[in-house]
C-alpha positions as CSV (number, residue, x, y, z in Angstrom):
1,M,0.0,-0.6,0.2
2,K,1.4,3.4,-1.0
3,L,1.1,6.2,0.9
4,E,0.1,9.5,-0.5
5,D,1.9,12.6,-0.1
6,D,-1.2,14.3,2.0
7,D,-0.8,11.3,4.3
8,R,3.0,11.8,5.4
9,P,3.8,13.9,9.0
10,K,4.9,16.8,8.1
11,K,8.3,17.9,9.1
12,K,7.4,20.7,11.9
13,I,9.7,23.9,10.9
14,A,11.9,24.4,14.1
15,H,12.2,28.3,13.7
16,E,11.8,30.5,11.1
17,I,14.0,33.5,10.7
18,G,11.3,36.7,11.2
19,A,8.6,34.6,12.7
20,D,7.0,36.3,15.0
21,L,7.8,35.4,18.5
22,S,5.0,36.7,20.7
23,L,3.2,33.1,21.1
24,I,6.5,30.5,21.8
25,S,6.9,29.8,25.8
26,V,10.7,30.3,27.1
27,E,11.6,26.8,26.5
28,E,10.9,27.2,23.6
29,L,12.8,30.0,22.3
30,R,15.8,28.2,24.6
31,E,15.2,25.3,22.2
32,R,15.6,27.4,19.2
33,V,18.3,28.9,20.8
34,A,19.9,26.0,21.2
35,L,19.2,24.7,17.7
36,L,20.2,28.1,16.1
37,Q,23.6,27.6,18.2
38,E,24.0,24.1,16.9
39,E,23.4,25.2,13.3
40,I,25.1,27.7,13.6
41,A,28.8,25.4,15.1
42,R,28.2,22.7,11.6
43,L,28.7,25.9,9.1
44,E,31.2,27.6,10.9
45,A,33.2,23.7,11.1
46,D,32.1,23.7,7.0
47,M,33.5,27.0,6.5
48,T,36.7,26.8,8.5
49,K,37.3,22.9,6.0
50,K,36.5,24.9,2.6
51,Q,38.4,27.2,3.6
52,A,41.9,24.7,4.6
53,S,40.8,22.9,1.5
54,K,41.3,27.1,-0.6
55,S,44.3,27.3,1.4
56,A,45.7,24.1,0.4
57,A,44.2,24.2,-3.8
58,D,46.3,28.6,-3.5
59,A,49.6,27.2,-2.0
60,F,49.6,24.3,-4.8
61,F,48.9,26.7,-7.8
62,K,50.7,28.9,-6.0
63,R,48.6,32.1,-5.9
């Protein structure tokens, strides 16, 4: 039996930039901050990795 698209559980959006925060509890705000901090750390780690690759390539090609 195949599930239709409407039958699939919807993924909850953890946080939308610029969303109205007035109805969100303090605990949920803390959870969102933690989630965003984890995402920032992930993005910074990827930037560091990409910068290292770029630096290695620049050194190899003596830019």
